[in-house]
PQR file of N, CA, C, O and H, with PARSE charges and radii, in Angstrom:
ATOM      1  N   MET A   1      14.655  12.595 -11.924 -0.4000 1.5000
ATOM      2  CA  MET A   1      13.989  12.957 -10.670 -0.0000 2.0000
ATOM      3  C   MET A   1      12.444  12.733 -10.727  0.5500 1.7000
ATOM      4  O   MET A   1      11.852  13.267 -11.665 -0.5500 1.4000
ATOM      5  N   TRP A   2      11.689  11.960  -9.776 -0.4000 1.5000
ATOM      6  CA  TRP A   2      10.349  11.860 -10.274 -0.0000 2.0000
ATOM      7  C   TRP A   2       9.773  12.413  -8.456  0.5500 1.7000
ATOM      8  O   TRP A   2      10.380  12.297  -7.392 -0.5500 1.4000
ATOM      9  H   TRP A   2      12.170  11.526  -9.014  0.4000 1.0000
ATOM     10  N   TRP A   3       8.510  12.958  -8.724 -0.4000 1.5000
ATOM     11  CA  TRP A   3       8.019  13.702  -7.544 -0.0000 2.0000
ATOM     12  C   TRP A   3       6.614  13.023  -7.307  0.5500 1.7000
ATOM     13  O   TRP A   3       5.996  12.443  -8.199 -0.5500 1.4000
ATOM     14  H   TRP A   3       8.017  13.053  -9.589  0.4000 1.0000
ATOM     15  N   ILE A   4       6.271  13.131  -6.277 -0.4000 1.5000
ATOM     16  CA  ILE A   4       4.641  12.872  -5.666 -0.0000 2.0000
ATOM     17  C   ILE A   4       3.909  13.940  -4.749  0.5500 1.7000
ATOM     18  O   ILE A   4       4.216  14.058  -3.563 -0.5500 1.4000
ATOM     19  H   ILE A   4       6.773  13.603  -5.552  0.4000 1.0000
ATOM     20  N   THR A   5       3.141  14.544  -5.219 -0.4000 1.5000
ATOM     21  CA  THR A   5       2.595  15.498  -4.363 -0.0000 2.0000
ATOM     22  C   THR A   5       1.234  15.008  -3.634  0.5500 1.7000
ATOM     23  O   THR A   5       0.314  14.685  -4.386 -0.5500 1.4000
ATOM     24  H   THR A   5       2.892  14.449  -6.183  0.4000 1.0000
ATOM     25  N   PHE A   6       1.001  14.913  -2.085 -0.4000 1.5000
ATOM     26  CA  PHE A   6       0.266  14.638  -1.537 -0.0000 2.0000
ATOM     27  C   PHE A   6      -0.878  15.744  -1.008  0.5500 1.7000
ATOM     28  O   PHE A   6      -0.534  16.496  -0.096 -0.5500 1.4000
ATOM     29  H   PHE A   6       1.749  15.175  -1.474  0.4000 1.0000
ATOM     30  N   HIS A   7      -2.273  15.863  -1.578 -0.4000 1.5000
ATOM     31  CA  HIS A   7      -2.794  16.981  -1.140 -0.0000 2.0000
ATOM     32  C   HIS A   7      -3.847  16.338  -0.111  0.5500 1.7000
ATOM     33  O   HIS A   7      -4.162  15.150  -0.054 -0.5500 1.4000
ATOM     34  H   HIS A   7      -2.552  15.252  -2.319  0.4000 1.0000
ATOM     35  N   ALA A   8      -4.334  17.420   0.711 -0.4000 1.5000
ATOM     36  CA  ALA A   8      -4.814  17.221   2.108 -0.0000 2.0000
ATOM     37  C   ALA A   8      -6.146  16.610   1.714  0.5500 1.7000
ATOM     38  O   ALA A   8      -6.746  16.073   2.646 -0.5500 1.4000
ATOM     39  H   ALA A   8      -4.079  18.386   0.665  0.4000 1.0000
ATOM     40  N   ASP A   9      -6.555  16.589   0.880 -0.4000 1.5000
ATOM     41  CA  ASP A   9      -8.080  16.004   0.427 -0.0000 2.0000
ATOM     42  C   ASP A   9      -7.838  14.455  -0.327  0.5500 1.7000
ATOM     43  O   ASP A   9      -8.686  13.939  -1.055 -0.5500 1.4000
ATOM     44  H   ASP A   9      -6.068  17.025   0.123  0.4000 1.0000
ATOM     45  N   GLY A  10      -6.872  14.005  -0.088 -0.4000 1.5000
ATOM     46  CA  GLY A  10      -6.998  12.852  -0.662 -0.0000 2.0000
ATOM     47  C   GLY A  10      -6.139  12.598  -2.155  0.5500 1.7000
ATOM     48  O   GLY A  10      -5.901  11.455  -2.548 -0.5500 1.4000
ATOM     49  H   GLY A  10      -6.183  14.424   0.503  0.4000 1.0000
ATOM     50  N   VAL A  11      -5.808  13.553  -2.749 -0.4000 1.5000
ATOM     51  CA  VAL A  11      -5.754  13.490  -4.419 -0.0000 2.0000
ATOM     52  C   VAL A  11      -4.028  13.439  -4.365  0.5500 1.7000
ATOM     53  O   VAL A  11      -3.348  14.256  -3.744 -0.5500 1.4000
ATOM     54  H   VAL A  11      -6.000  14.481  -2.430  0.4000 1.0000
ATOM     55  N   LEU A  12      -3.656  12.645  -4.914 -0.4000 1.5000
ATOM     56  CA  LEU A  12      -2.555  12.220  -5.393 -0.0000 2.0000
ATOM     57  C   LEU A  12      -1.962  12.539  -6.775  0.5500 1.7000
ATOM     58  O   LEU A  12      -2.354  12.025  -7.822 -0.5500 1.4000
ATOM     59  H   LEU A  12      -4.209  11.981  -5.418  0.4000 1.0000
ATOM     60  N   GLU A  13      -0.846  13.561  -6.650 -0.4000 1.5000
ATOM     61  CA  GLU A  13      -0.408  13.505  -8.326 -0.0000 2.0000
ATOM     62  C   GLU A  13       0.803  13.196  -8.615  0.5500 1.7000
ATOM     63  O   GLU A  13       1.649  13.701  -7.876 -0.5500 1.4000
ATOM     64  H   GLU A  13      -0.528  13.978  -5.799  0.4000 1.0000
ATOM     65  N   THR A  14       1.149  12.572  -9.397 -0.4000 1.5000
ATOM     66  CA  THR A  14       2.273  11.782  -9.571 -0.0000 2.0000
ATOM     67  C   THR A  14       2.765  12.266 -11.349  0.5500 1.7000
ATOM     68  O   THR A  14       1.984  12.885 -12.072 -0.5500 1.4000
ATOM     69  H   THR A  14       0.462  12.162  -9.998  0.4000 1.0000
ATOM     70  N   PRO A  15       4.002  11.890 -11.747 -0.5600 1.5000
ATOM     71  CA  PRO A  15       4.221  12.092 -13.211  0.2800 2.0000
ATOM     72  C   PRO A  15       3.675  11.173 -14.038  0.5500 1.7000
ATOM     73  O   PRO A  15       3.839  11.257 -15.255 -0.5500 1.4000
ATOM     74  N   TRP A  16       2.899  10.101 -13.420 -0.4000 1.5000
ATOM     75  CA  TRP A  16       2.294   9.052 -14.126 -0.0000 2.0000
ATOM     76  C   TRP A  16       0.931   9.169 -14.160  0.5500 1.7000
ATOM     77  O   TRP A  16       0.260   8.248 -14.625 -0.5500 1.4000
ATOM     78  H   TRP A  16       2.765  10.032 -12.431  0.4000 1.0000
ATOM     79  N   GLY A  17       0.331  10.349 -13.659 -0.4000 1.5000
ATOM     80  CA  GLY A  17      -1.203  10.488 -13.593 -0.0000 2.0000
ATOM     81  C   GLY A  17      -1.430  10.847 -12.031  0.5500 1.7000
ATOM     82  O   GLY A  17      -0.604  10.708 -11.128 -0.5500 1.4000
ATOM     83  H   GLY A  17       0.876  11.097 -13.281  0.4000 1.0000
ATOM     84  N   LYS A  18      -2.857  11.383 -11.925 -0.4000 1.5000
ATOM     85  CA  LYS A  18      -3.554  11.627 -10.581 -0.0000 2.0000
ATOM     86  C   LYS A  18      -3.995  10.293 -10.097  0.5500 1.7000
ATOM     87  O   LYS A  18      -4.290   9.373 -10.859 -0.5500 1.4000
ATOM     88  H   LYS A  18      -3.527  11.496 -12.658  0.4000 1.0000
ATOM     89  N   GLY A  19      -4.028  10.224  -8.834 -0.4000 1.5000
ATOM     90  CA  GLY A  19      -4.560   9.102  -7.868 -0.0000 2.0000
ATOM     91  C   GLY A  19      -5.087   9.548  -6.778  0.5500 1.7000
ATOM     92  O   GLY A  19      -5.614  10.655  -6.888 -0.5500 1.4000
ATOM     93  H   GLY A  19      -3.788  10.972  -8.215  0.4000 1.0000
ATOM     94  N   ARG A  20      -5.131   8.936  -5.513 -0.4000 1.5000
ATOM     95  CA  ARG A  20      -5.579   9.264  -4.547 -0.0000 2.0000
ATOM     96  C   ARG A  20      -4.691   8.471  -3.405  0.5500 1.7000
ATOM     97  O   ARG A  20      -3.948   7.568  -3.790 -0.5500 1.4000
ATOM     98  H   ARG A  20      -4.703   8.037  -5.424  0.4000 1.0000
ATOM     99  N   TRP A  21      -4.744   8.724  -2.332 -0.4000 1.5000
ATOM    100  CA  TRP A  21      -3.980   8.550  -1.129 -0.0000 2.0000
ATOM    101  C   TRP A  21      -4.857   8.440   0.342  0.5500 1.7000
ATOM    102  O   TRP A  21      -5.995   8.894   0.461 -0.5500 1.4000
ATOM    103  H   TRP A  21      -5.347   9.458  -2.019  0.4000 1.0000
ATOM    104  N   GLY A  22      -4.190   7.829   1.310 -0.4000 1.5000
ATOM    105  CA  GLY A  22      -5.036   7.909   2.540 -0.0000 2.0000
ATOM    106  C   GLY A  22      -3.932   6.918   3.610  0.5500 1.7000
ATOM    107  O   GLY A  22      -3.064   6.165   3.167 -0.5500 1.4000
ATOM    108  H   GLY A  22      -3.265   7.460   1.213  0.4000 1.0000
ATOM    109  N   GLU A  23      -4.196   7.124   4.938 -0.4000 1.5000
ATOM    110  CA  GLU A  23      -3.883   6.465   5.869 -0.0000 2.0000
ATOM    111  C   GLU A  23      -3.970   4.759   5.927  0.5500 1.7000
ATOM    112  O   GLU A  23      -5.037   4.191   5.697 -0.5500 1.4000
ATOM    113  H   GLU A  23      -4.900   7.736   5.298  0.4000 1.0000
ATOM    114  N   ALA A  24      -2.677   3.981   6.275 -0.4000 1.5000
ATOM    115  CA  ALA A  24      -2.747   2.801   6.106 -0.0000 2.0000
ATOM    116  C   ALA A  24      -1.804   2.458   7.265  0.5500 1.7000
ATOM    117  O   ALA A  24      -1.062   1.506   7.026 -0.5500 1.4000
ATOM    118  H   ALA A  24      -1.810   4.443   6.462  0.4000 1.0000
ATOM    119  N   SER A  25      -1.685   2.982   8.372 -0.4000 1.5000
ATOM    120  CA  SER A  25      -0.706   2.777   9.135 -0.0000 2.0000
ATOM    121  C   SER A  25      -1.504   1.673  10.159  0.5500 1.7000
ATOM    122  O   SER A  25      -2.707   1.685  10.422 -0.5500 1.4000
ATOM    123  H   SER A  25      -2.288   3.755   8.566  0.4000 1.0000
ATOM    124  N   THR A  26      -0.471   0.707  10.663 -0.4000 1.5000
ATOM    125  CA  THR A  26      -0.971  -0.314  11.654 -0.0000 2.0000
ATOM    126  C   THR A  26       0.407  -0.282  12.563  0.5500 1.7000
ATOM    127  O   THR A  26       1.441   0.354  12.365 -0.5500 1.4000
ATOM    128  H   THR A  26       0.506   0.698  10.449  0.4000 1.0000
ATOM    129  N   GLU A  27       0.064  -1.181  13.620 -0.4000 1.5000
ATOM    130  CA  GLU A  27       1.016  -1.073  14.827 -0.0000 2.0000
ATOM    131  C   GLU A  27       2.404  -1.920  14.220  0.5500 1.7000
ATOM    132  O   GLU A  27       3.490  -1.684  14.750 -0.5500 1.4000
ATOM    133  H   GLU A  27      -0.776  -1.698  13.781  0.4000 1.0000
ATOM    134  N   LYS A  28       2.320  -2.841  13.171 -0.4000 1.5000
ATOM    135  CA  LYS A  28       3.467  -3.319  12.686 -0.0000 2.0000
ATOM    136  C   LYS A  28       4.207  -2.480  11.600  0.5500 1.7000
ATOM    137  O   LYS A  28       5.322  -2.800  11.188 -0.5500 1.4000
ATOM    138  H   LYS A  28       1.438  -3.033  12.741  0.4000 1.0000
ATOM    139  N   ARG A  29       3.602  -1.516  11.211 -0.4000 1.5000
ATOM    140  CA  ARG A  29       3.961  -0.700  10.025 -0.0000 2.0000
ATOM    141  C   ARG A  29       3.589   0.728  10.527  0.5500 1.7000
ATOM    142  O   ARG A  29       2.623   1.140   9.885 -0.5500 1.4000
ATOM    143  H   ARG A  29       2.696  -1.256  11.546  0.4000 1.0000
ATOM    144  N   PRO A  30       3.941   1.453  11.278 -0.5600 1.5000
ATOM    145  CA  PRO A  30       3.600   2.659  11.380  0.2800 2.0000
ATOM    146  C   PRO A  30       4.253   3.939  10.445  0.5500 1.7000
ATOM    147  O   PRO A  30       5.364   3.814   9.930 -0.5500 1.4000
ATOM    148  N   ASN A  31       3.534   5.030  10.306 -0.4000 1.5000
ATOM    149  CA  ASN A  31       3.803   6.178   9.427 -0.0000 2.0000
ATOM    150  C   ASN A  31       3.421   5.867   7.958  0.5500 1.7000
ATOM    151  O   ASN A  31       4.009   6.619   7.180 -0.5500 1.4000
ATOM    152  H   ASN A  31       2.632   5.131  10.724  0.4000 1.0000
ATOM    153  N   THR A  32       2.624   4.994   7.375 -0.4000 1.5000
ATOM    154  CA  THR A  32       2.231   4.395   6.320 -0.0000 2.0000
ATOM    155  C   THR A  32       1.164   4.749   6.035  0.5500 1.7000
ATOM    156  O   THR A  32       0.164   4.719   6.752 -0.5500 1.4000
ATOM    157  H   THR A  32       2.147   4.383   8.007  0.4000 1.0000
ATOM    158  N   VAL A  33       1.330   5.416   4.110 -0.4000 1.5000
ATOM    159  CA  VAL A  33       0.099   5.550   3.545 -0.0000 2.0000
ATOM    160  C   VAL A  33      -0.172   4.947   2.436  0.5500 1.7000
ATOM    161  O   VAL A  33       0.773   4.516   1.776 -0.5500 1.4000
ATOM    162  H   VAL A  33       2.142   5.440   3.527  0.4000 1.0000
ATOM    163  N   PHE A  34      -1.658   4.756   1.920 -0.4000 1.5000
ATOM    164  CA  PHE A  34      -1.452   3.978   0.733 -0.0000 2.0000
ATOM    165  C   PHE A  34      -1.556   5.133  -0.258  0.5500 1.7000
ATOM    166  O   PHE A  34      -1.774   6.304   0.054 -0.5500 1.4000
ATOM    167  H   PHE A  34      -2.425   5.106   2.457  0.4000 1.0000
ATOM    168  N   ALA A  35      -1.322   4.523  -1.851 -0.4000 1.5000
ATOM    169  CA  ALA A  35      -1.183   5.501  -2.753 -0.0000 2.0000
ATOM    170  C   ALA A  35      -1.776   4.774  -4.130  0.5500 1.7000
ATOM    171  O   ALA A  35      -1.198   3.826  -4.662 -0.5500 1.4000
ATOM    172  H   ALA A  35      -1.145   3.572  -2.105  0.4000 1.0000
ATOM    173  N   ASP A  36      -2.719   5.218  -4.510 -0.4000 1.5000
ATOM    174  CA  ASP A  36      -3.342   4.229  -5.736 -0.0000 2.0000
ATOM    175  C   ASP A  36      -3.282   5.196  -6.909  0.5500 1.7000
ATOM    176  O   ASP A  36      -3.998   6.197  -6.931 -0.5500 1.4000
ATOM    177  H   ASP A  36      -3.189   5.988  -4.077  0.4000 1.0000
ATOM    178  N   PHE A  37      -2.251   4.835  -8.088 -0.4000 1.5000
ATOM    179  CA  PHE A  37      -2.231   5.195  -9.298 -0.0000 2.0000
ATOM    180  C   PHE A  37      -2.099   4.598 -10.501  0.5500 1.7000
ATOM    181  O   PHE A  37      -1.618   3.465 -10.510 -0.5500 1.4000
ATOM    182  H   PHE A  37      -1.670   4.021  -8.070  0.4000 1.0000
ATOM    183  N   ILE A  38      -2.373   5.035 -11.376 -0.4000 1.5000
ATOM    184  CA  ILE A  38      -2.302   4.021 -12.620 -0.0000 2.0000
ATOM    185  C   ILE A  38      -2.548   2.676 -12.557  0.5500 1.7000
ATOM    186  O   ILE A  38      -2.024   1.781 -13.220 -0.5500 1.4000
ATOM    187  H   ILE A  38      -2.764   5.955 -11.369  0.4000 1.0000
ATOM    188  N   GLY A  39      -3.536   2.594 -11.558 -0.4000 1.5000
ATOM    189  CA  GLY A  39      -4.290   0.953 -11.569 -0.0000 2.0000
ATOM    190  C   GLY A  39      -3.269  -0.008 -10.568  0.5500 1.7000
ATOM    191  O   GLY A  39      -3.323  -1.237 -10.515 -0.5500 1.4000
ATOM    192  H   GLY A  39      -3.962   3.321 -11.020  0.4000 1.0000
ATOM    193  N   GLN A  40      -2.388   0.811  -9.840 -0.4000 1.5000
ATOM    194  CA  GLN A  40      -1.512   0.006  -8.851 -0.0000 2.0000
ATOM    195  C   GLN A  40      -1.693   0.839  -7.381  0.5500 1.7000
ATOM    196  O   GLN A  40      -2.001   2.026  -7.270 -0.5500 1.4000
ATOM    197  H   GLN A  40      -2.344   1.809  -9.883  0.4000 1.0000
ATOM    198  N   THR A  41      -1.413  -0.116  -6.293 -0.4000 1.5000
ATOM    199  CA  THR A  41      -1.656   0.087  -5.270 -0.0000 2.0000
ATOM    200  C   THR A  41      -0.420   0.038  -4.608  0.5500 1.7000
ATOM    201  O   THR A  41       0.169  -1.042  -4.642 -0.5500 1.4000
ATOM    202  H   THR A  41      -1.162  -1.080  -6.383  0.4000 1.0000
ATOM    203  N   HIS A  42       0.295   1.329  -3.789 -0.4000 1.5000
ATOM    204  CA  HIS A  42       1.588   1.283  -3.188 -0.0000 2.0000
ATOM    205  C   HIS A  42       1.366   1.561  -1.490  0.5500 1.7000
ATOM    206  O   HIS A  42       0.493   2.285  -1.011 -0.5500 1.4000
ATOM    207  H   HIS A  42      -0.183   2.207  -3.762  0.4000 1.0000
ATOM    208  N   LEU A  43       2.127   0.989  -0.928 -0.4000 1.5000
ATOM    209  CA  LEU A  43       2.309   1.167   0.441 -0.0000 2.0000
ATOM    210  C   LEU A  43       3.748   2.050   0.595  0.5500 1.7000
ATOM    211  O   LEU A  43       4.891   1.810   0.204 -0.5500 1.4000
ATOM    212  H   LEU A  43       2.836   0.401  -1.318  0.4000 1.0000
ATOM    213  N   LEU A  44       3.028   3.435   1.512 -0.4000 1.5000
ATOM    214  CA  LEU A  44       4.605   4.148   1.539 -0.0000 2.0000
ATOM    215  C   LEU A  44       4.759   4.132   3.150  0.5500 1.7000
ATOM    216  O   LEU A  44       3.761   4.232   3.863 -0.5500 1.4000
ATOM    217  H   LEU A  44       2.100   3.630   1.829  0.4000 1.0000
ATOM    218  N   SER A  45       5.840   4.024   3.596 -0.4000 1.5000
ATOM    219  CA  SER A  45       6.129   4.063   5.225 -0.0000 2.0000
ATOM    220  C   SER A  45       7.406   5.030   5.294  0.5500 1.7000
ATOM    221  O   SER A  45       8.394   4.745   4.617 -0.5500 1.4000
ATOM    222  H   SER A  45       6.651   3.943   3.017  0.4000 1.0000
ATOM    223  N   PHE A  46       7.394   6.065   6.031 -0.4000 1.5000
ATOM    224  CA  PHE A  46       8.142   6.684   6.119 -0.0000 2.0000
ATOM    225  C   PHE A  46       8.891   6.895   7.430  0.5500 1.7000
ATOM    226  O   PHE A  46       8.214   6.889   8.458 -0.5500 1.4000
ATOM    227  H   PHE A  46       6.591   6.296   6.580  0.4000 1.0000
ATOM    228  N   THR A  47      10.055   7.058   7.507 -0.4000 1.5000
ATOM    229  CA  THR A  47      10.824   7.268   8.730 -0.0000 2.0000
ATOM    230  C   THR A  47      12.081   8.605   8.642  0.5500 1.7000
ATOM    231  O   THR A  47      13.205   8.626   8.141 -0.5500 1.4000
ATOM    232  H   THR A  47      10.605   7.063   6.672  0.4000 1.0000
ATOM    233  N   GLY A  48      11.341   9.551   9.316 -0.4000 1.5000
ATOM    234  CA  GLY A  48      12.375  10.801   8.927 -0.0000 2.0000
ATOM    235  C   GLY A  48      12.265  11.223   7.753  0.5500 1.7000
ATOM    236  O   GLY A  48      11.085  11.350   7.423 -0.5500 1.4000
ATOM    237  H   GLY A  48      10.428   9.534   9.723  0.4000 1.0000
ATOM    238  N   ASP A  49      13.174  11.562   6.791 -0.4000 1.5000
ATOM    239  CA  ASP A  49      13.133  12.268   5.602 -0.0000 2.0000
ATOM    240  C   ASP A  49      12.948  10.908   4.546  0.5500 1.7000
ATOM    241  O   ASP A  49      12.619  11.056   3.369 -0.5500 1.4000
ATOM    242  H   ASP A  49      14.132  11.460   7.059  0.4000 1.0000
ATOM    243  N   SER A  50      13.199   9.659   5.127 -0.4000 1.5000
ATOM    244  CA  SER A  50      13.143   8.433   4.199 -0.0000 2.0000
ATOM    245  C   SER A  50      11.654   8.049   3.848  0.5500 1.7000
ATOM    246  O   SER A  50      10.683   8.369   4.533 -0.5500 1.4000
ATOM    247  H   SER A  50      13.466   9.539   6.083  0.4000 1.0000
ATOM    248  N   PHE A  51      11.618   7.357   2.747 -0.4000 1.5000
ATOM    249  CA  PHE A  51      10.596   6.363   2.540 -0.0000 2.0000
ATOM    250  C   PHE A  51      10.823   5.252   2.062  0.5500 1.7000
ATOM    251  O   PHE A  51      11.761   5.197   1.267 -0.5500 1.4000
ATOM    252  H   PHE A  51      12.407   7.097   2.190  0.4000 1.0000
ATOM    253  N   ASN A  52      10.126   4.087   2.342 -0.4000 1.5000
ATOM    254  CA  ASN A  52      10.174   2.938   1.357 -0.0000 2.0000
ATOM    255  C   ASN A  52       8.721   2.617   1.017  0.5500 1.7000
ATOM    256  O   ASN A  52       7.796   2.613   1.829 -0.5500 1.4000
ATOM    257  H   ASN A  52       9.364   4.132   2.989  0.4000 1.0000
ATOM    258  N   SER A  53       8.618   2.279  -0.621 -0.4000 1.5000
ATOM    259  CA  SER A  53       7.464   2.003  -1.243 -0.0000 2.0000
ATOM    260  C   SER A  53       7.530   0.606  -1.678  0.5500 1.7000
ATOM    261  O   SER A  53       8.551   0.080  -2.121 -0.5500 1.4000
ATOM    262  H   SER A  53       9.370   2.282  -1.281  0.4000 1.0000
ATOM    263  N   ILE A  54       6.381   0.021  -1.531 -0.4000 1.5000
ATOM    264  CA  ILE A  54       6.037  -1.448  -1.798 -0.0000 2.0000
ATOM    265  C   ILE A  54       4.889  -1.377  -2.833  0.5500 1.7000
ATOM    266  O   ILE A  54       3.921  -0.651  -2.610 -0.5500 1.4000
ATOM    267  H   ILE A  54       5.552   0.449  -1.171  0.4000 1.0000
ATOM    268  N   ARG A  55       4.958  -1.938  -3.690 -0.4000 1.5000
ATOM    269  CA  ARG A  55       3.757  -2.201  -5.044 -0.0000 2.0000
ATOM    270  C   ARG A  55       3.239  -3.449  -4.566  0.5500 1.7000
ATOM    271  O   ARG A  55       3.870  -4.499  -4.441 -0.5500 1.4000
ATOM    272  H   ARG A  55       5.745  -2.527  -3.871  0.4000 1.0000
ATOM    273  N   CYS A  56       1.979  -3.229  -4.300 -0.4000 1.5000
ATOM    274  CA  CYS A  56       1.329  -4.429  -3.557 -0.0000 2.0000
ATOM    275  C   CYS A  56       1.070  -5.437  -4.368  0.5500 1.7000
ATOM    276  O   CYS A  56       0.713  -6.522  -3.908 -0.5500 1.4000
ATOM    277  H   CYS A  56       1.466  -2.376  -4.402  0.4000 1.0000
ATOM    278  N   SER A  57       1.243  -5.178  -5.984 -0.4000 1.5000
ATOM    279  CA  SER A  57       0.587  -6.437  -6.601 -0.0000 2.0000
ATOM    280  C   SER A  57       1.909  -7.327  -7.162  0.5500 1.7000
ATOM    281  O   SER A  57       1.818  -8.252  -7.969 -0.5500 1.4000
ATOM    282  H   SER A  57       1.532  -4.297  -6.358  0.4000 1.0000
ATOM    283  N   ASP A  58       3.051  -6.876  -6.603 -0.4000 1.5000
ATOM    284  CA  ASP A  58       4.191  -7.938  -6.783 -0.0000 2.0000
ATOM    285  C   ASP A  58       5.420  -7.827  -5.829  0.5500 1.7000
ATOM    286  O   ASP A  58       6.416  -8.550  -5.827 -0.5500 1.4000
ATOM    287  H   ASP A  58       3.125  -6.124  -5.948  0.4000 1.0000
ATOM    288  N   GLY A  59       5.141  -6.775  -5.027 -0.4000 1.5000
ATOM    289  CA  GLY A  59       6.291  -6.594  -3.625 -0.0000 2.0000
ATOM    290  C   GLY A  59       7.275  -5.969  -4.224  0.5500 1.7000
ATOM    291  O   GLY A  59       8.334  -6.053  -3.602 -0.5500 1.4000
ATOM    292  H   GLY A  59       4.333  -6.187  -5.029  0.4000 1.0000
ATOM    293  N   GLU A  60       7.334  -5.160  -5.550 -0.4000 1.5000
ATOM    294  CA  GLU A  60       8.760  -4.294  -5.915 -0.0000 2.0000
ATOM    295  C   GLU A  60       8.693  -2.993  -4.866  0.5500 1.7000
ATOM    296  O   GLU A  60       7.767  -2.223  -4.613 -0.5500 1.4000
ATOM    297  H   GLU A  60       6.474  -5.091  -6.055  0.4000 1.0000
ATOM    298  N   GLN A  61      10.203  -3.080  -4.311 -0.4000 1.5000
ATOM    299  CA  GLN A  61      10.521  -1.962  -3.669 -0.0000 2.0000
ATOM    300  C   GLN A  61      11.209  -1.030  -3.774  0.5500 1.7000
ATOM    301  O   GLN A  61      12.372  -1.317  -4.056 -0.5500 1.4000
ATOM    302  H   GLN A  61      10.955  -3.706  -4.517  0.4000 1.0000
ATOM    303  N   VAL A  62      10.938   0.266  -3.640 -0.4000 1.5000
ATOM    304  CA  VAL A  62      11.617   1.632  -3.885 -0.0000 2.0000
ATOM    305  C   VAL A  62      12.339   2.356  -2.757  0.5500 1.7000
ATOM    306  O   VAL A  62      11.442   2.414  -1.917 -0.5500 1.4000
ATOM    307  H   VAL A  62       9.993   0.499  -3.411  0.4000 1.0000
ATOM    308  N   LYS A  63      13.147   2.801  -2.346 -0.4000 1.5000
ATOM    309  CA  LYS A  63      13.354   3.383  -1.350 -0.0000 2.0000
ATOM    310  C   LYS A  63      13.801   5.026  -1.621  0.5500 1.7000
ATOM    311  O   LYS A  63      14.421   5.211  -2.668 -0.5500 1.4000
ATOM    312  H   LYS A  63      13.877   2.754  -3.028  0.4000 1.0000
ATOM    313  N   GLY A  64      13.629   5.806  -1.063 -0.4000 1.5000
ATOM    314  CA  GLY A  64      13.708   7.656  -1.622 -0.0000 2.0000
ATOM    315  C   GLY A  64      13.847   8.355  -0.122  0.5500 1.7000
ATOM    316  O   GLY A  64      13.858   7.913   1.027 -0.5500 1.4000
ATOM    317  H   GLY A  64      13.125   5.655  -0.212  0.4000 1.0000
ATOM    318  N   SER A  65      13.941   9.578  -0.678 -0.4000 1.5000
ATOM    319  CA  SER A  65      13.878  10.564   0.572 -0.0000 2.0000
ATOM    320  C   SER A  65      12.680  11.593  -0.053  0.5500 1.7000
ATOM    321  O   SER A  65      12.185  11.672  -1.177 -0.5500 1.4000
ATOM    322  H   SER A  65      13.933   9.937  -1.612  0.4000 1.0000
ATOM    323  N   LEU A  66      12.479  12.248   1.046 -0.4000 1.5000
ATOM    324  CA  LEU A  66      11.449  13.456   0.752 -0.0000 2.0000
ATOM    325  C   LEU A  66      12.523  14.769   0.484  0.5500 1.7000
ATOM    326  O   LEU A  66      13.652  15.002   0.916 -0.5500 1.4000
ATOM    327  H   LEU A  66      12.881  12.183   1.959  0.4000 1.0000
ATOM    328  N   GLY A  67      11.800  15.353  -0.248 -0.4000 1.5000
ATOM    329  CA  GLY A  67      12.407  17.022  -0.761 -0.0000 2.0000
ATOM    330  C   GLY A  67      11.060  17.981  -1.114  0.5500 1.7000
ATOM    331  O   GLY A  67       9.835  17.864  -1.145 -0.5500 1.4000
ATOM    332  H   GLY A  67      10.883  15.165  -0.598  0.4000 1.0000
ATOM    333  N   ASN A  68      12.158  19.071  -1.377 -0.4000 1.5000
ATOM    334  CA  ASN A  68      10.672  20.325  -1.738 -0.0000 2.0000
ATOM    335  C   ASN A  68      11.556  20.668  -2.946  0.5500 1.7000
ATOM    336  O   ASN A  68      12.767  20.797  -3.128 -0.5500 1.4000
ATOM    337  H   ASN A  68      13.153  19.166  -1.352  0.4000 1.0000
ATOM    338  N   SER A  69      10.280  20.776  -3.807 -0.4000 1.5000
ATOM    339  CA  SER A  69      10.614  21.578  -4.996 -0.0000 2.0000
ATOM    340  C   SER A  69      10.531  22.759  -5.249  0.5500 1.7000
ATOM    341  O   SER A  69      10.888  23.182  -6.349 -0.5500 1.4000
ATOM    342  H   SER A  69       9.296  20.671  -3.658  0.4000 1.0000
TER
END
């Protein structure tokens, strides 16, 4: 299982290295943040306890759920 930690100051921690994150919501894509790490940008859209991640460079999608460690 992998994890991502979003810090309030925009720092992002992942198993692949640190990065940054920020608001990326639009009218068509609410509840969305960007996440930049290891040279890749992802868009993460949240619905309840679930999320959909799209890697911007190639459109690869990953679905997941929120959890507490």
